[in-house]
BAKOL-561712 format. One record per atom (N, C-alpha, C): x negated, y negated, z negated. Coordinates in steps of 0.02 Angstrom, whole numbers, padded with zeros to 5 digits, always signed. Atoms other than C-alpha are relative to their C-alpha. Layout:
! residues N
XYZ/...
! end
This chain:
! residues 392
+00035+00018+00061/+00951+00120+01526/-00039-00065+00008/+00038+00061-00011/+00843-00017+01603/+00045-00061-00005/-00048+00056+00003/+00997-00127+01625/+00019-00014-00072/-00018+00010+00071/+01043-00098+01443/-00057-00036-00037/+00058+00033+00031/+00867-00148+01391/-00002-00073+00016/+00000+00070-00020/+00878-00309+01490/+00053-00039-00037/-00053+00033+00038/+01042-00350+01405/-00022-00013-00072/+00026+00008+00068/+00961-00319+01236/-00048-00059-00003/+00052+00052+00001/+00815-00432+01279/+00031-00069+00010/-00034+00064-00011/+00930-00570+01344/+00036-00022-00064/-00039+00016+00060/+01038-00560+01188/-00046-00025-00056/+00045+00018+00053/+00886-00574+01075/-00044-00060+00017/+00046+00053-00021/+00801-00714+01173/+00005-00062-00043/-00008+00058+00044/+00873-00846+01059/-00046+00004-00060/+00040-00009+00060/+00779-00770+00913/-00074-00014+00013/+00071+00008-00014/+00612-00783+01002/-00023-00072-00013/+00018+00070+00012/+00616-00972+00986/-00013-00014-00073/+00006+00008+00072/+00622-00950+00799/-00030+00063-00031/+00029-00064+00021/+00514-00795+00782/-00026-00004-00072/+00023-00004+00069/+00480-00744+00602/+00006+00071-00024/-00010-00064+00032/+00467-00596+00488/+00060-00004-00047/-00053-00001+00050/+00602-00543+00366/-00031-00022-00067/+00034+00033+00056/+00561-00653+00217/+00022+00023-00069/-00024-00021+00066/+00659-00571+00076/-00021+00071-00017/+00024-00068+00012/+00564-00406+00082/-00068-00002-00035/+00066-00009+00032/+00414-00343-00020/-00017-00059-00046/+00014+00054+00048/+00430-00478-00153/-00045+00024-00057/+00053-00031+00039/+00329-00358-00258/-00034+00051+00045/+00035-00046-00045/+00200-00239-00184/+00041+00063+00015/-00038-00060-00017/+00284-00096-00089/-00027+00062-00035/+00018-00063+00031/+00285+00074-00175/+00032+00057+00039/-00027-00057-00037/+00306+00240-00088/-00051+00054+00010/+00043-00057-00017/+00219+00386-00005/-00013-00001+00074/+00019-00005-00070/+00125+00406+00159/-00033+00067+00012/+00020-00068-00014/+00084+00570+00244/-00075+00009+00016/+00066-00010-00032/-00093+00535+00310/-00053+00029-00046/+00057-00019+00041/-00212+00556+00163/-00001+00074-00016/-00003-00071+00017/-00153+00732+00125/+00011+00045+00062/-00021-00045-00054/-00079+00800+00288/-00026-00020+00069/+00022+00025-00065/-00151+00694+00430/+00053+00017+00053/-00047-00013-00054/-00069+00762+00590/+00048+00058-00014/-00042-00058+00015/+00013+00912+00506/+00066-00022-00033/-00064+00025+00025/+00183+00827+00486/+00058+00032+00038/-00061-00028-00031/+00356+00898+00519/+00059-00016-00045/-00059+00024+00037/+00533+00867+00463/+00012+00036-00065/-00011-00036+00063/+00540+01004+00331/-00045-00027-00055/+00046+00030+00048/+00387+00932+00246/+00029-00066-00026/-00025+00065+00022/+00464+00758+00242/+00062+00007-00044/-00057-00012+00043/+00626+00824+00171/-00022+00023-00070/+00024-00025+00064/+00532+00917+00035/-00035-00054-00040/+00033+00056+00035/+00427+00764-00006/+00053-00047-00030/-00054+00042+00026/+00586+00661-00024/+00032+00032-00062/-00028-00035+00058/+00657+00792-00141/-00047-00004-00060/+00049+00000+00054/+00496+00797-00241/-00008-00070-00030/+00006+00067+00026/+00491+00608-00257/+00054-00012-00053/-00054+00007+00049/+00656+00619-00349/-00011+00045-00060/+00007-00048+00054/+00622+00776-00450/-00058-00017-00046/+00060+00017+00039/+00452+00711-00509/+00009-00062-00043/-00010+00062+00036/+00524+00549-00576/-00031-00060+00035/+00033+00056-00035/+00430+00444-00448/+00051-00052+00024/-00051+00048-00021/+00589+00367-00378/+00022-00043-00059/-00020+00038+00059/+00643+00316-00553/-00054-00048-00022/+00056+00044+00019/+00470+00241-00579/-00010-00058+00049/+00003+00056-00046/+00492+00128-00427/-00022+00016+00071/+00020-00018-00068/+00429+00224-00275/+00062+00008+00043/-00061-00003-00040/+00550+00207-00131/-00012+00017+00074/+00011-00011-00072/+00469+00222+00043/-00031+00068+00013/+00029-00061-00026/+00437+00388+00130/-00023-00016+00071/+00027+00023-00064/+00321+00347+00277/-00036+00057+00036/+00036-00048-00042/+00271+00466+00416/-00053-00037+00039/+00056+00033-00035/+00100+00417+00482/-00005+00028+00071/+00012-00018-00070/+00024+00461+00652/+00022+00072+00014/-00010-00068-00028/+00069+00615+00758/+00073+00023+00002/-00070-00020-00006/+00259+00614+00749/+00025-00009+00071/-00023+00016-00068/+00272+00548+00929/-00043+00037+00052/+00036-00038-00051/+00223+00640+01088/+00003-00029+00069/-00010+00021-00069/+00286+00548+01242/+00048-00059+00002/-00053+00048-00013/+00401+00418+01318/+00047+00029+00052/-00047-00026-00049/+00559+00456+01415/-00006-00041+00065/+00005+00032-00065/+00590+00399+01594/+00011-00075-00002/-00012+00072+00007/+00646+00228+01534/-00051-00034-00046/+00053+00028+00041/+00495+00205+01421/+00011+00001-00075/-00013-00003+00072/+00574+00241+01252/-00040+00057-00032/+00043-00048+00035/+00469+00333+01124/+00038+00064-00016/-00030-00066+00011/+00501+00520+01100/-00037+00034-00057/+00029-00038+00055/+00472+00616+00939/-00015+00071+00022/+00019-00069-00014/+00391+00787+00942/+00060+00046-00013/-00061-00041+00010/+00540+00905+00972/-00014+00065-00037/+00016-00061+00036/+00448+01053+00897/-00005-00013-00075/+00010+00016+00070/+00403+00968+00734/+00060-00036-00031/-00058+00037+00024/+00559+00860+00721/+00062+00018+00042/-00054-00023-00044/+00696+00964+00804/+00067-00034-00013/-00063+00033+00015/+00837+00873+00715/+00000-00073+00021/+00006+00070-00021/+00772+00704+00773/-00016-00046-00059/+00020+00048+00052/+00708+00553+00679/+00060-00030-00036/-00059+00030+00032/+00881+00481+00648/+00027+00045-00055/-00026-00046+00051/+00938+00637+00555/-00047+00003-00060/+00048-00001+00055/+00778+00637+00452/+00006-00064-00041/-00009+00063+00036/+00799+00453+00408/+00064+00001-00041/-00063-00006+00037/+00979+00488+00358/-00009+00042-00063/+00013-00043+00058/+00918+00626+00242/-00035-00039-00055/+00038+00040+00048/+00794+00509+00159/+00045-00053-00031/-00045+00052+00025/+00925+00371+00144/+00052+00030-00048/-00050-00032+00044/+01050+00492+00067/-00028+00015-00069/+00033-00010+00064/+00923+00521-00071/-00010-00065-00038/+00010+00065+00031/+00925+00336-00111/-00070-00028+00012/+00067+00022-00017/+00753+00312-00032/+00001-00037+00066/+00006+00036-00063/+00690+00213+00118/-00050+00036+00045/+00036-00041-00050/+00611+00279+00278/-00047-00043+00041/+00049+00037-00039/+00454+00224+00369/-00033+00042+00053/+00037-00032-00054/+00360+00264+00528/-00065-00038+00014/+00066+00027-00021/+00190+00229+00606/+00000-00012+00075/+00017+00009-00070/+00139+00155+00772/-00066-00038+00003/+00064+00031-00010/-00010+00065+00845/+00006-00055+00052/-00002+00057-00046/-00040-00100+00935/-00032+00016+00067/+00032-00018-00062/-00143-00012+01068/+00043+00045+00044/-00036-00045-00045/-00092+00096+01215/+00006+00070-00028/-00003-00064+00034/-00131+00249+01111/-00012-00011-00074/+00012+00002+00072/-00128+00280+00924/-00070+00027-00014/+00065-00026+00018/-00283+00333+00829/-00006+00075+00014/+00000-00071-00016/-00233+00515+00859/+00018+00013+00073/-00011-00006-00073/-00210+00482+01046/+00072+00015+00019/-00071-00004-00017/-00020+00480+01040/+00021-00066+00033/-00022+00063-00032/+00082+00347+01134/+00003-00058-00050/-00003+00060+00040/+00052+00175+01060/+00056-00046+00024/-00056+00045-00015/+00168+00025+01069/-00016-00054+00051/+00018+00055-00045/+00072-00089+01187/+00043+00003+00064/-00045+00004-00058/+00192-00146+01324/+00069+00027-00012/-00066-00029+00016/+00339-00062+01236/+00024-00024-00069/-00015+00023+00067/+00353-00166+01078/+00075-00007-00013/-00071+00011+00011/+00535-00216+01101/+00040+00065+00006/-00033-00065-00004/+00587-00042+01156/-00009+00039-00065/+00013-00037+00062/+00505+00034+01003/+00040-00029-00057/-00037+00031+00054/+00584-00092+00887/+00074+00017+00004/-00070-00019-00009/+00755-00053+00960/+00012+00071-00025/-00008-00069+00023/+00729+00133+00929/-00006+00005-00076/+00006-00001+00072/+00670+00102+00752/+00065-00023-00034/-00063+00025+00028/+00827+00002+00717/+00055+00052+00007/-00051-00052-00011/+00937+00139+00792/-00010+00058-00049/+00015-00057+00044/+00851+00271+00687/+00008-00017-00074/-00005+00020+00070/+00861+00170+00525/-00066-00006-00035/+00066+00009+00029/+00678+00132+00497/-00002-00062-00044/+00004+00055+00048/+00641+00021+00346/-00071-00027-00008/+00071+00017+00012/+00450+00012+00353/-00039+00022+00061/+00043-00017-00057/+00325+00007+00496/-00072-00013-00017/+00072+00006+00004/+00139+00040+00478/-00026-00005+00071/+00020+00015-00069/+00055-00034+00633/-00075-00004+00004/+00072-00009+00000/-00123+00021+00671/-00034-00041+00055/+00039+00044-00044/-00263-00056+00777/-00049+00040+00044/+00043-00040-00044/-00340+00086+00880/+00015-00015+00073/-00008+00005-00073/-00368+00076+01068/+00031-00066+00022/-00027+00068-00012/-00338-00112+01075/-00049-00044+00039/+00049+00038-00038/-00478-00163+01193/+00034-00056+00041/-00027+00056-00036/-00443-00336+01264/+00058-00035-00034/-00056+00030+00035/-00307-00376+01138/-00024-00047-00056/+00013+00045+00055/-00302-00515+01009/+00045+00020-00058/-00038-00027+00056/-00248-00458+00836/+00060-00043-00018/-00055+00042+00021/-00142-00608+00790/+00057+00001+00051/-00052-00001-00052/-00050-00607+00957/+00035+00067+00001/-00030-00067-00003/-00022-00418+00956/+00046+00013-00059/-00043-00011+00058/+00045-00413+00779/+00059-00047-00002/-00056+00047-00004/+00151-00568+00805/+00053+00024+00049/-00048-00026-00049/+00230-00487+00957/+00043+00055-00030/-00041-00052+00031/+00284-00334+00858/+00043-00029-00056/-00042+00034+00049/+00344-00447+00717/+00062-00028+00033/-00056+00029-00035/+00455-00537+00843/+00049+00054+00022/-00043-00055-00023/+00519-00372+00912/+00041+00029-00058/-00036-00027+00058/+00565-00307+00739/+00055-00049-00022/-00048+00050+00024/+00650-00470+00691/+00059-00006+00048/-00053+00008-00049/+00749-00475+00853/+00055+00052-00007/-00052-00051+00007/+00840-00313+00812/+00049-00016-00055/-00042+00017+00056/+00910-00388+00654/-00003+00049-00058/+00006-00048+00055/+00864-00236+00548/-00062-00017-00041/+00058+00018+00041/+00752-00286+00401/-00050+00058-00005/+00054-00049+00001/+00586-00193+00411/-00061-00030-00034/+00064+00020+00029/+00434-00208+00299/-00054+00016+00051/+00049-00006-00053/+00290-00237+00419/-00070+00002-00031/+00066-00013+00028/+00121-00164+00367/-00053-00003+00055/+00052+00009-00051/-00027-00226+00470/-00062+00041-00019/+00058-00043+00013/-00161-00092+00477/-00057-00019+00047/+00049+00030-00045/-00292-00202+00561/-00071+00008-00026/+00064-00017+00031/-00435-00148+00444/-00040-00061-00023/+00036+00059+00023/-00482-00327+00400/-00051-00027+00048/+00052+00019-00048/-00586-00348+00557/+00006-00073+00021/-00012+00069-00022/-00506-00515+00603/+00027-00044-00057/-00020+00038+00059/-00479-00580+00426/+00075-00015-00002/-00072+00012-00002/-00290-00555+00425/+00026-00040-00059/-00022+00040+00058/-00277-00633+00252/+00004-00074+00016/-00001+00071-00018/-00307-00800+00338/+00059-00019+00044/-00053+00017-00048/-00162-00786+00462/+00063+00043-00004/-00054-00050-00005/-00048-00639+00425/+00059-00011-00048/-00055+00009+00048/+00063-00709+00286/+00066-00012+00035/-00062+00012-00038/+00190-00765+00417/+00015+00054+00051/-00008-00053-00050/+00171-00607+00520/+00024+00065-00033/-00019-00062+00033/+00180-00458+00402/+00008-00009-00074/-00011+00000+00073/+00217-00412+00222/-00061+00025-00037/+00063-00023+00028/+00049-00329+00191/-00049+00012+00057/+00051-00009-00051/-00115-00315+00284/-00060+00034-00030/+00060-00035+00022/-00261-00199+00269/-00060-00047-00001/+00060+00040+00008/-00420-00279+00207/-00064+00041+00010/+00056-00046-00008/-00532-00128+00239/+00017+00052+00054/-00014-00060-00038/-00551+00023+00349/+00033+00053-00044/-00036-00052+00036/-00473+00188+00295/-00037+00020-00064/+00029-00024+00062/-00503+00237+00114/-00016+00074+00007/+00021-00070-00003/-00597+00401+00096/+00014+00034-00067/-00016-00038+00061/-00562+00538-00030/-00065+00014-00038/+00059-00006+00042/-00715+00504-00137/-00005-00062-00043/+00007+00056+00047/-00776+00384-00271/-00036-00059+00031/+00040+00058-00018/-00911+00278-00191/-00046+00011+00060/+00041-00012-00060/-00976+00342-00023/+00022-00048+00055/-00020+00049-00050/-00978+00203+00108/+00004+00028+00070/-00002-00012-00072/-00928+00215+00291/-00029-00061+00034/+00029+00056-00037/-01025+00108+00415/+00032-00005+00069/-00025+00013-00067/-00961+00030+00575/-00039-00058+00028/+00042+00051-00032/-01076-00067+00691/-00050-00030-00050/+00053+00021+00046/-01208-00072+00555/+00024-00032-00064/-00026+00032+00060/-01093-00142+00420/+00047+00047-00036/-00048-00038+00040/-00998-00061+00278/+00070-00028+00013/-00067+00025-00014/-00815-00072+00325/+00054+00037-00040/-00047-00039+00040/-00734+00058+00211/-00039+00053-00037/+00032-00055+00035/-00771+00208+00103/+00044+00026-00055/-00037-00025+00057/-00721+00281-00063/+00033-00056-00039/-00039+00046+00041/-00621+00197-00200/-00039-00063-00016/+00038+00057+00022/-00760+00084-00262/-00021-00046+00057/+00017+00040-00058/-00813+00028-00089/+00058-00046+00018/-00058+00041-00018/-00637-00031-00048/+00018-00050-00054/-00011+00046+00055/-00618-00108-00220/-00044-00062+00007/+00048+00055-00003/-00774-00215-00199/+00016-00048+00058/-00015+00042-00057/-00710-00280-00032/+00060-00047-00013/-00057+00044+00016/-00563-00366-00120/-00021-00065-00034/+00023+00059+00037/-00670-00493-00210/+00010-00064+00041/-00011+00065-00032/-00617-00671-00168/+00064-00004+00042/-00060+00000-00041/-00455-00621-00078/+00063-00016-00039/-00060+00006+00041/-00338-00650-00224/+00042-00060+00017/-00039+00061-00015/-00287-00824-00167/+00048+00009+00059/-00042-00010-00059/-00206-00752-00011/+00063+00042-00014/-00054-00046+00014/-00085-00633-00097/+00056-00034-00040/-00057+00024+00038/+00088-00664-00169/+00063+00034+00023/-00063-00032-00019/+00271-00615-00156/+00012-00003+00076/-00014-00005-00071/+00306-00555+00021/-00062+00003+00044/+00062-00002-00040/+00122-00555+00076/-00058+00025-00044/+00046-00033+00044/-00004-00435+00000/-00063+00025+00035/+00061-00033-00022/-00184-00384+00023/+00007+00075-00012/-00008-00073+00004/-00193-00196+00054/-00068+00035+00006/+00063-00037-00003/-00353-00101+00007/+00007+00073+00020/-00020-00065-00028/-00269+00054+00079/+00034+00044-00053/-00044-00044+00040/-00169+00199+00010/-00038+00035-00056/+00028-00034+00057/-00198+00298-00148/-00028+00069+00018/+00027-00068-00005/-00310+00452-00155/+00010+00038-00065/-00014-00033+00064/-00246+00497-00328/+00032+00069+00014/-00030-00067-00003/-00212+00684-00343/-00019+00040+00061/+00020-00038-00059/-00300+00739-00184/-00059+00046-00011/+00045-00055+00016/-00420+00853-00275/-00074-00015-00004/+00071+00016+00002/-00586+00761-00266/-00017-00044-00060/+00012+00045+00056/-00576+00621-00393/+00013+00036-00067/-00012-00027+00067/-00591+00667-00577/+00061-00034-00031/-00057+00031+00033/-00452+00627-00699/-00015-00072-00017/+00019+00069+00015/-00548+00473-00755/+00000-00043+00062/+00003+00039-00062/-00576+00417-00575/+00070-00012+00027/-00070+00011-00020/-00392+00443-00534/+00031-00057-00040/-00029+00052+00043/-00345+00335-00683/-00028-00069+00017/+00031+00064-00018/-00469+00199-00636/+00026-00025+00067/-00026+00017-00066/-00414+00201-00454/+00070-00030-00006/-00069+00023+00005/-00230+00182-00499/+00004-00065-00039/-00001+00060+00041/-00262+00052-00634/-00024-00061+00039/+00029+00056-00037/-00370-00057-00523/+00045-00022+00058/-00048+00019-00053/-00245-00050-00378/+00059-00037-00030/-00054+00038+00034/-00112-00106-00502/-00023-00070-00018/+00027+00066+00016/-00223-00249-00560/-00005-00044+00063/+00007+00037-00062/-00250-00300-00378/+00067-00019+00032/-00066+00009-00032/-00062-00308-00345/+00000+00031+00069/+00003-00035-00064/-00098-00184-00205/+00063+00041+00010/-00054-00048-00013/+00039-00084-00120/-00019+00068-00030/+00012-00066+00031/+00057+00083-00211/+00031+00053+00044/-00024-00052-00046/+00073+00211-00072/-00037+00065-00017/+00030-00064+00018/+00040+00384-00144/-00016+00039+00064/+00020-00039-00059/-00048+00503-00025/-00014+00072-00016/+00011-00070+00020/-00047+00670-00116/+00061+00042+00015/-00057-00046-00010/+00065+00823-00102/+00044-00003-00063/-00044+00009+00058/+00207+00776-00219/+00032+00065-00023/-00033-00064+00016/+00274+00954-00213/-00041+00042-00049/+00045-00045+00038/+00122+01032-00299/-00044-00038-00049/+00045+00038+00044/+00044+00892-00402/+00006+00025-00072/+00003-00021+00070/-00008+00932-00580/+00039-00048-00044/-00033+00046+00047/+00083+00861-00730/-00043-00061-00015/+00044+00057+00015/-00070+00751-00763/+00003-00052+00055/-00005+00047-00056/-00062+00674-00589/+00068-00033+00001/-00068+00028+00002/+00126+00652-00602/+00005-00053-00054/-00004+00048+00055/+00110+00566-00771/-00039-00064+00016/+00040+00058-00018/-00025+00452-00702/+00038-00044+00050/-00034+00038-00052/+00075+00400-00548/+00066-00030-00024/-00065+00025+00024/+00232+00369-00652/-00007-00038-00066/+00009+00039+00061/+00156+00269-00796/+00032-00068+00010/-00040+00060-00013/+00286+00132-00803/-00032-00064-00027/+00032+00060+00027/+00184+00014-00911/-00054-00025+00047/+00051+00020-00048/+00042+00014-00785/+00032-00025+00064/-00036+00022-00060/+00162+00003-00638/+00029-00070-00010/-00030+00066+00014/+00244-00147-00721/-00050-00056+00012/+00051+00050-00015/+00079-00241-00705/-00003-00012+00074/+00000+00007-00073/+00077-00206-00519/+00062-00036+00026/-00063+00024-00025/+00259-00251-00497/+00023-00065-00034/-00018+00061+00036/+00257-00408-00605/+00026-00053+00048/-00035+00046-00046/+00373-00538-00530/-00040-00063+00016/+00041+00059-00015/+00243-00677-00539/-00040+00009+00064/+00032-00016-00064/+00153-00590-00396/-00072-00023+00006/+00070+00021-00002/-00025-00637-00444/-00045+00061+00009/+00050-00053-00008/-00168-00528-00381/-00054-00010-00053/+00053+00003+00048/-00293-00486-00516/-00068-00008+00033/+00067+00012-00027/-00477-00525-00496/-00051+00010-00055/+00054-00013+00045/-00645-00495-00576/-00022-00065-00034/+00022+00060+00036/-00692-00619-00713/-00066+00011-00036/+00065-00015+00030/-00847-00531-00779/-00031+00058+00037/+00036-00053-00036/-00978-00428-00689/-00069+00008-00032/+00064-00016+00031/-01118-00350-00790/-00036+00057+00036/+00029-00054-00039/-01171-00234-00651/+00043+00062+00000/-00039-00061+00004/-01098-00068-00705/+00060-00005-00047/-00059+00012+00041/-00969-00145-00821/+00033-00064+00026/-00037+00057-00027/-00833-00262-00756/+00065-00009-00038/-00065+00016+00030/-00679-00349-00823/+00043-00033+00053/-00048+00029-00046/-00527-00384-00715/+00057-00032-00040/-00049+00043+00034/-00394-00513-00760/+00059-00010+00047/-00060+00012-00041/-00214-00528-00698/+00051-00038-00042/-00051+00040+00032/-00092-00663-00747/+00069+00031+00012/-00066-00029-00004/+00082-00596-00785/+00054-00051-00018/-00056+00042+00021/+00253-00673-00808/+00007+00002-00076/-00010+00003+00073/+00307-00721-00983/-00061-00021-00038/+00061+00025+00032/+00138-00800-01020/-00044+00056-00026/+00040-00057+00020/+00060-00627-01035/-00058+00011+00049/+00058-00015-00041/-00103-00558-00965/-00011+00075+00002/+00025-00068-00003/-00168-00391-00905/-00076-00005+00006/+00073-00003+00000/-00351-00351-00937/-00020+00072+00013/+00024-00068-00015/-00441-00201-00862/-00076+00001-00010/+00071-00009+00014/-00610-00149-00933/-00024+00061+00040/+00018-00051-00048/-00698-00047-00798/-00073+00022-00009/+00067-00029+00008/-00847+00067-00828/-00021+00036+00063/+00026-00032-00060/-00940+00105-00667/-00058+00046-00014/+00056-00044+00019/-01079+00195-00762/+00018+00073+00011/-00010-00072-00005/-01103+00381-00737/+00004+00033-00069/-00007-00023+00069/-01098+00397-00927/+00047-00046-00037/-00046+00043+00038/-00983+00329-01061/-00036-00063-00021/+00028+00066+00014/-01007+00148-01110/+00040-00031-00057/-00032+00033+00057/-00971+00061-01275/-00008-00075+00008/+00002+00072-00010/-00927-00123-01267/+00041-00034-00055/-00038+00043+00046/-00870-00259-01387/+00019-00064+00037/-00025+00058-00035/-00761-00396-01315/+00015-00055-00050/-00017+00061+00037/-00760-00569-01392/+00049-00039+00044/-00052+00027-00043/-00597-00636-01324/-00012-00074+00016/+00012+00071-00013/-00655-00816-01339/-00043-00010+00062/+00043+00006-00059/-00785-00785-01204/+00040+00009+00064/-00044-00007-00058/-00641-00742-01087/+00051-00056+00004/-00044+00059+00001/-00557-00909-01124/+00070+00017-00024/-00064-00018+00030/-00417-00823-01221/+00000-00029-00070/+00004+00039+00062/-00387-00946-01361/+00059+00015-00046/-00057-00017+00042/-00213-00898-01420/-00007+00071-00027/+00000-00068+00026/-00192-00746-01530/+00056+00040+00032/-00048-00043-00036/-00106-00608-01430/-00003+00071-00027/+00000-00071+00015/-00053-00432-01472/-00031+00038+00058/+00033-00041-00051/-00153-00300-01379/+00036+00066+00007/-00035-00062-00015/-00060-00157-01296/-00043+00043+00047/+00036-00046-00044/-00157-00008-01226/+00052+00035+00045/-00053-00024-00046/-00057+00039-01070/-00006+00073+00018/+00006-00073-00011/-00125+00216-01055/+00016+00039-00063/-00017-00034+00062/-00109+00262-01238/+00071-00017-00023/-00068+00022+00018/+00060+00171-01250/+00003-00018-00074/+00000+00020+00070/+00014+00093-01417/-00034-00068-00008/+00032+00064+00017/-00033-00074-01495/-00065+00015-00038/+00066-00012+00030/-00213-00090-01550/-00031-00065-00023/+00027+00061+00029/-00234-00252-01643/+00020-00062+00038/-00014+00063-00034/-00239-00430-01581/-00066-00034+00018/+00060+00034-00025/-00360-00553-01502/-00030-00047-00052/+00029+00040+00053/-00395-00637-01668/-00067+00028-00024/+00063-00031+00018/-00541-00517-01689/-00030+00034+00061/+00033-00034-00055/-00668-00435-01574/+00028+00070+00011/-00028-00065-00020/-00617-00277-01482/-00057+00045+00023/+00053-00047-00016/-00736-00129-01478/+00031+00065+00024/-00027-00061-00029/-00704+00023-01369/-00054+00037+00039/+00045-00042-00042/-00796+00167-01285/+00040+00024+00060/-00034-00016-00063/-00748+00193-01103/-00036+00059+00033/+00033-00056-00034/-00782+00361-01020/-00029-00020+00068/+00030+00013-00066/-00884+00369-00860/+00053-00007+00053/-00046+00010-00057/-00793+00303-00706/+00072-00007-00023/-00067+00005+00029/-00643+00256-00812/+00014-00072-00020/-00021+00067+00020/-00548+00106-00876/+00036+00002-00067/-00048+00015+00053/-00462+00036-01027/+00043-00056+00026/-00045+00050-00028/-00308-00058-00969/+00045-00028-00055/-00034+00033+00056/-00232-00184-01089/+00048-00053+00025/-00045+00057-00010/-00086-00303-01093/-00005-00044-00062/+00003+00048+00054/-00108-00459-01198/+00066-00038-00002/-00067+00028+00006/+00062-00514-01260/-00002-00062-00044/+00001+00063+00039/+00076-00695-01314/+00064-00006-00041/-00058+00010+00043/+00193-00745-01454/+00051-00043+00036/-00053+00039-00030/+00361-00812-01399/+00000-00070-00029/
! end
């Protein structure tokens, strides 16, 4: 096996001189499902098969979700030659068979690893085995890699992530590369040529607005904490390179219906990756309808690839703006108040001078035009999400 590895490395050495990521992937923000937010380490092959089935039965695949990603805890060891070994108790059929099952459903398959010697759950990380791991991922049919940043003492983020980028590219199998570096080293400034998306925060928590502190500074928390950390990052995002405020907590039982709607709407406005993290097998019709709202998803997946940003901040009331293709705009009116809030919008103050039709993307109906002021009452912790359609 060692001799075979050396042959692989020799064969791929030409590519190292021209190291790059796969450039034709993630031209819109990736959409899919990840196991961590709901199941953490309780992952196994039957669960993943059932989630793949549920993604199709629920209509999520038809709405654009395509990646099924197993997060930490699928791996337990390395073999005598250093190749990664999946947990034989939880994945008795092997990762290749599971990936084949997902692919047969018309979906794509993803895995997790870490740049350190151990993952965050103390499983074998990829440090020192980057090319071996990339070879195994290619053999198994992996389409997406989430790459974490635990246990990386003495490592440099840009070098570590670039090394795994090179390893993935050398195999020749296109893989979406998700950098889970938590924003500690400002990946938005250097990662566009390394990965297809990069975390801008620590792990999102299953709550509305409770912060997590690290070394005396807020580094992550609930939905609103991670949202606020996106301010000013919009210039770094675009087709093939996205800011990632972390996965969705929609449908995980803590957020209210209004908070779920606001969370999903704002992530769509941010052109954030839409990685569901709930149990697709048991979600309520309300959660399913929210996650499959095609008009809202279309804002996220707009081909222009512009990240939305805040254009008005009145403290507990904010307005987000996202430029869309076809000379259209998305506007999100966000009520952070703990009570409902009534507001009147004078479109001229938002520099919207042309008269546009107004489409409410949650009610699926037109509600006037920008030739007159717009008055609406927004429930607590909720949004009104609008599309302004310019005349042809």
